[in-house]
C-alpha positions in Angstrom: 20.3 -26.3 43.2 21.7 -22.9 44.4 19.8 -19.7 44.0 22.1 -18.6 41.1 21.3 -21.8 39.3 17.6 -21.4 39.6 15.8 -20.9 36.3 12.1 -20.1 35.6 10.2 -23.0 34.2 9.1 -21.0 31.2 12.8 -20.6 30.2 13.7 -24.3 30.4 13.1 -25.0 26.7 15.6 -22.3 25.8 18.2 -23.7 28.2 17.8 -27.2 26.8 19.0 -26.0 23.4 22.2 -24.8 24.9 21.8 -21.0 25.3 23.3 -21.1 28.8 20.7 -18.8 30.3 20.6 -18.2 34.1 18.4 -15.9 36.1 19.4 -14.4 39.5 16.4 -13.7 41.7 16.9 -11.2 44.6 15.2 -12.2 47.9 13.3 -8.8 47.8 12.2 -9.2 44.1 8.5 -9.2 43.4 6.9 -10.0 40.1 4.1 -7.5 41.1 6.7 -4.7 41.5 8.0 -5.3 38.0 4.5 -5.3 36.5 3.7 -2.0 38.3 6.8 -0.4 36.9 5.8 -1.5 33.4 2.2 -0.4 33.7 2.9 3.0 35.3 3.8 4.6 31.9 4.3 8.3 31.1 0.8 8.4 29.8 -0.6 7.0 33.1 1.3 9.5 35.1 0.2 12.4 32.9 -3.5 11.3 33.3 -3.2 10.9 37.0 -1.7 14.4 37.4 -4.4 16.1 35.3 -7.6 14.1 35.8 -8.6 15.5 39.2 -8.9 19.0 37.6 -11.1 17.8 34.7 -14.9 18.0 35.0 -17.8 16.8 33.0 -20.5 19.3 32.1 -24.1 18.5 31.2 -27.3 20.6 31.3 -30.9 21.2 30.4 -32.7 24.0 28.7 -35.2 25.9 30.9 -38.9 25.2 30.2 -40.4 27.5 27.6 -43.2 29.5 29.3 -45.1 29.4 26.0 -45.3 25.6 26.1 -46.3 24.4 29.6 -44.7 21.2 30.7 -41.8 21.5 28.3 -38.5 20.2 29.9 -36.5 19.4 26.8 -33.0 18.2 27.5 -30.0 19.9 25.8 -28.1 17.7 23.5 -24.9 19.5 24.3 -22.5 18.0 26.8 -18.8 18.4 27.3 -16.0 18.9 29.7 -14.0 21.6 31.4 -10.9 22.2 33.4 -10.6 23.8 36.8 -8.1 26.8 36.5 -8.5 28.1 40.1 -8.9 26.4 43.5 -12.0 28.6 44.1 -13.9 26.7 41.5 -13.4 28.7 38.2 -13.7 26.3 35.2 -12.6 27.0 31.6 -14.7 25.3 28.9 -16.1 26.0 25.4 -18.9 28.5 25.0 -20.9 26.1 22.9 -20.9 23.6 25.8 -22.9 25.9 28.1 -24.6 28.2 25.7 -28.4 28.5 26.3 -28.2 25.9 29.1 -30.4 26.9 32.0 -28.9 24.4 34.6 -25.2 23.7 34.3 -24.5 20.3 36.0 -20.8 19.8 36.8 -19.4 16.4 37.9 -15.9 16.0 39.3 -13.6 13.0 38.6 -14.6 11.6 42.1 -18.3 11.8 41.3 -19.1 14.9 43.3 -21.7 17.0 41.6 -22.3 20.8 41.6 -24.5 23.3 39.9 -22.4 25.8 38.0 -23.1 29.3 36.8 -21.9 30.9 33.6 -20.0 34.1 34.6 -18.3 35.1 31.3 -17.9 34.1 27.7 -15.9 35.0 24.6 -17.8 34.2 21.4 -14.8 35.0 19.2 -12.7 32.1 20.7 -15.7 29.9 21.8 -14.5 30.0 25.4 -16.5 30.5 28.6 -16.0 30.6 32.4 -18.2 28.6 34.8 -18.1 28.9 38.6 -18.8 26.2 41.2 -18.7 26.7 44.9 -17.4 24.6 47.8 -15.9 25.3 51.2 -12.8 23.2 50.2 -10.3 24.1 47.5 -10.6 22.3 44.1 -7.7 20.6 42.3 -6.3 22.8 39.6 -4.9 21.9 36.2 -1.3 22.5 35.5 -0.9 24.8 32.5 2.0 24.3 30.0 2.6 26.3 26.9 1.7 25.9 23.3 4.7 28.1 22.1 7.0 25.2 21.7 4.8 22.3 20.3 6.4 19.8 18.0 4.9 17.8 15.2 4.6 14.2 16.3 4.7 15.1 20.0 2.5 12.7 22.0 -0.7 14.2 23.4 -3.6 13.0 25.6 -7.2 14.1 25.5 -9.7 13.8 28.4 -13.4 14.5 28.0 -17.0 13.4 28.1 -17.6 11.9 24.6 -21.2 10.9 24.1 -21.7 11.1 27.9 -18.9 8.6 28.8 -17.3 10.5 31.7 -13.5 10.9 31.9 -12.7 9.2 28.7 -8.9 9.2 27.9 -7.5 9.0 24.4 -3.9 9.3 23.1 -2.3 10.4 19.9 0.2 12.9 18.5 0.2 16.5 17.3 -0.6 16.2 13.6 -0.3 19.9 12.7 -0.3 23.4 14.3 -1.8 26.7 13.2 -4.7 25.2 11.4 -7.6 27.5 10.4 -10.8 25.5 10.7 -14.1 26.8 9.2 -17.2 26.6 11.4 -20.7 26.7 9.9 -19.3 27.8 6.6 -19.0 31.4 7.9 -16.6 31.8 10.8 -13.1 30.3 11.4 -11.3 28.9 14.4 -7.8 30.3 13.7 -4.5 28.7 14.6 -5.7 25.5 16.1 -3.7 22.4 17.1 -4.6 19.4 15.0 -4.3 15.9 16.6 -5.2 12.4 15.9 -6.1 11.7 19.6 -9.7 10.5 19.6 -11.9 13.7 20.0 -15.6 13.2 19.7 -18.8 15.2 20.5 -18.6 15.7 24.3 -14.8 16.2 24.3 -15.3 19.9 23.8 -13.9 22.0 26.7 -11.6 19.2 28.0 -7.9 19.5 28.1 -5.3 18.4 25.6 -2.2 17.3 27.6 1.4 16.8 26.8 3.4 13.9 28.1 4.0 15.6 31.5 0.3 16.1 32.1 0.5 19.9 31.4 -2.5 21.4 29.6 -1.4 22.6 26.1 -4.8 23.1 24.6 -8.6 23.1 25.0 -10.3 20.5 22.8 -12.8 22.4 20.6 -13.8 20.8 17.4 -14.0 17.7 15.2 -14.2 17.3 11.5 -17.5 15.7 10.8 -17.2 12.5 8.8 -13.4 12.3 9.3 -11.5 9.9 11.6 -8.4 10.8 13.5 -8.8 14.6 13.0 -9.5 16.8 16.0 -8.7 20.3 16.9 -7.8 22.2 20.1 -7.4 25.9 21.0 -3.7 26.5 22.0 -3.4 27.0 25.7 -1.5 30.2 25.5 -4.4 31.9 23.7 -7.0 30.1 26.0 -5.4 31.4 29.2 -5.0 34.9 27.9 -8.7 35.0 26.9 -9.6 33.5 30.3 -7.6 36.2 32.0 -9.5 38.9 30.1 -12.8 37.2 31.1 -11.7 37.3 34.7 -10.8 40.9 34.4 -14.1 41.8 32.9 -15.9 39.8 35.6 -14.4 41.8 38.4 -14.5 45.2 36.6 -16.9 47.7 38.2 -15.4 46.8 41.6 -11.8 48.1 41.0 -9.2 48.4 38.3 -5.5 47.7 38.4 -3.2 50.6 37.7 -1.0 48.4 35.5 -1.7 46.0 32.7 0.4 42.9 32.1 1.2 40.5 29.2 2.6 37.0 29.0 5.7 36.0 27.0 7.3 32.6 26.7 11.0 31.9 26.6 12.3 28.3 26.4 8.8 27.0 27.2 8.5 29.1 30.4 6.0 31.8 31.0 7.1 35.3 32.0 4.7 38.1 32.9 5.8 41.7 32.3 4.2 45.1 32.9 2.7 46.1 29.5 1.4 49.5 30.3 0.8 51.8 33.3 3.2 52.5 36.1 3.5 53.2 39.8 6.2 54.7 41.8 7.8 51.3 42.1 6.7 49.3 39.0 7.7 50.3 35.5 6.8 49.0 32.0 9.0 46.0 31.3 9.3 44.8 35.0 8.8 41.1 35.4 6.0 40.2 37.8 6.8 37.0 39.7 4.2 36.9 42.5 1.2 38.6 43.9 0.3 38.2 47.6 2.8 35.3 47.7 1.0 33.6 44.8 3.4 32.7 41.9 2.6 34.4 38.6 3.6 32.6 35.4 1.0 34.1 33.0 -1.6 36.8 32.9 -4.3 34.5 34.1 -2.3 33.9 37.4 -2.1 37.7 37.8 -5.8 38.3 37.2 -6.8 35.4 39.5 -4.5 36.8 42.2 -6.5 40.1 42.1 -9.9 38.4 42.0 -11.6 38.8 45.4 -9.8 42.0 46.3 -11.7 45.2 47.1 -11.4 48.7 45.7 -8.8 50.8 47.6 -7.0 47.7 49.0 -3.4 46.9 48.3 -1.7 43.7 47.2 2.0 42.8 47.6 3.7 42.4 44.3 7.1 40.7 43.8 9.0 41.7 40.6 12.4 41.6 38.9 14.1 44.4 37.0 17.5 43.9 35.3 18.2 40.9 37.5 17.3 42.7 40.8 14.3 41.7 42.9 11.9 44.1 44.4 8.7 44.1 46.5 6.0 46.8 46.5 2.4 47.3 47.4 0.0 47.9 44.5 -3.1 49.9 45.2 -6.3 48.8 43.4 -8.1 51.8 42.0 -11.8 52.3 42.6 -13.9 53.2 39.6 -14.3 56.9 40.4 -17.2 59.3 39.8 -15.0 61.3 37.3 -14.5 58.3 35.1 -18.2 57.4 35.4 -19.2 60.9 34.2 -17.0 61.0 31.1 -19.9 59.8 28.9 -23.6 59.1 29.3 -23.0 55.5 28.2 -20.7 54.9 31.2 -23.3 56.4 33.5 -26.0 54.0 32.2 -23.6 51.0 32.4 -22.8 51.8 36.0 -26.5 52.3 37.0 -27.5 49.1 35.3 -24.8 47.2 37.1 -25.5 48.8 40.5 -29.3 48.3 40.4 -29.8 45.2 38.2 -26.4 43.5 38.3 -25.5 43.1 34.6 -23.0 44.3 32.2 -24.4 45.0 28.8 -23.3 45.6 25.2 -25.4 46.5 22.2 -26.7 43.4 20.4 -27.0 42.9 16.6 -30.4 44.5 15.9 -30.8 42.6 12.6 -30.3 39.3 14.5 -32.9 40.3 17.1 -35.4 41.3 14.5 -34.8 38.0 12.6 -35.8 36.1 15.7 -38.8 38.3 16.6 -39.7 41.2 14.3 -41.7 42.9 17.1 -38.4 44.0 18.7 -36.1 46.7 17.3 -33.0 45.5 19.0 -31.6 44.8 22.4 -28.7 44.8 24.9 -26.6 41.6 25.2 -25.6 40.5 28.7 -21.9 40.0 29.0 -21.7 39.3 32.7 -24.0 38.9 35.8 -23.1 39.9 39.3 -23.5 37.1 41.8 -26.4 37.6 44.2 -27.8 40.5 42.2 -31.5 40.9 41.1 -30.5 39.7 37.6 -28.7 36.7 39.1 -31.7 35.8 41.2 -33.9 36.1 38.1 -31.7 33.5 36.3 -30.5 36.0 33.7 -27.3 34.7 32.1 -24.4 36.0 30.0 -25.5 35.7 26.4 -29.1 36.7 27.0 -30.4 39.8 25.2 -32.4 42.3 27.2 -35.1 43.4 24.7 -37.6 45.0 27.1 -38.0 46.5 30.6 -41.4 47.4 32.0 -43.6 48.2 29.0 -40.8 49.6 26.8 -38.2 48.1 24.5 -34.4 48.4 25.1 -32.7 48.5 21.7 -30.1 51.2 22.5 -28.5 52.9 25.5 -30.6 56.1 25.3 -33.8 54.1 25.6 -32.4 52.1 28.5 -31.3 55.4 30.2 -34.8 56.9 29.8 -36.4 53.8 31.3 -34.1 53.9 34.4 -34.9 57.5 35.0 -38.6 57.1 34.6 -41.0 57.4 37.6 -42.5 54.0 36.7 -39.1 52.2 37.0 -38.1 54.2 40.2 -41.3 53.2 41.9 -41.4 49.6 40.7 -40.3 46.9 43.3 -40.4 44.1 40.8 -40.3 45.4 37.2 -41.0 43.0 34.4 -38.2 42.2 31.9 -38.1 40.5 28.5 -35.0 38.6 27.4 -34.1 36.7 24.2 -32.3 33.4 24.7 -31.4 31.4 21.5 -34.6 31.5 19.4 -37.0 32.2 22.2 -38.3 35.2 24.2 -38.8 34.8 28.0 -40.1 37.2 30.6 -39.6 37.5 34.4 -39.5 40.0 37.2 -36.6 41.7 38.9 -36.7 41.9 42.7 -35.0 45.3 43.3 -35.5 45.8 47.0 -32.2 46.9 48.5 -30.5 47.3 45.2 -31.7 50.8 44.4 -29.2 53.7 44.1 -31.6 56.7 44.6 
């Protein structure tokens, strides 16, 4: 029998009834090759592209000093996505809120201790930082501006502690407003029937190309096949603002940018401010040879720079390309002296290492009526006395030395007091969740006399 007459044994019954089938087998043909081509689907390729940048997040609450031996484990666990090769991770705020030790696990099993550097309660998003001498894989961001009903999507997360669980579904609806706790709303969410369970929060929702189009955020309790994700366009804009807030106090950019989308592609334009070379409406394409497709790319490119330094910016204007150096402005003394509030903010940041905002006094008094109010921590400078004392964004500073800190004027008076100026390790009180903790700030070397 010649090769062209050869037929697989499992086809012989069909041939015997006169269908006249024949099967030509190439000498290079391999059944394994054909199986691999069938198994390597679009979904598999999308998961393989995104999975290295997805992390699992778990944590434990710190021990309560009022109850010795308490080491209660936090029920919360979730996921996150690496948005920068230096180890910046975007996740949900509720995944890391009130967690004393943030444990981050990569897809390959490597583990890190992360630190919360910024958060945005309004969108339930937060930034966590992990450190390594080697660059981390970064998720590829798509856009949520052109989503289609019925479009296939993939979710990756940590449901119930099962690391790197993958589920698949479709986009069921867009622009859903979802009530939370009967009071607040998550606005304009993506609804999907991809399996999203407790622990998927903070993980990516992917399109068929493996591009992130959303951050998984919520499930409908008691319902099946109904999950919700924050659209990626909003998520990366919030992440950009958190990055900008994180590095403020070091320098400011003389221009502000915004992201627009055209035919599913991001475009960054100068929104306000100008230099001799850059004008409002110019399209920013790169900073220091780093491509810029959205505002987050722009802010990440500036992160790590110093006040007074310059970065090279590539831009387009009316079809023409241009290059210019952008000087990063230092926060000058004139700006710091505009109001007493700014002066207090700068002093607190320089000496203690925190950025603060006035907390809801009623909420503080509800937790502990002995306090009149407090100052909420919005960011913590790495290596500062506050950082070393394990103060975190979200904590509320309610006391310093023997005095309470309900408003800026009280805090300013404490900072100028002889008692504070002479104290090497002043005592502080913070409110975290429903508890009040205390500790000491080691201020040696951080004083601005």
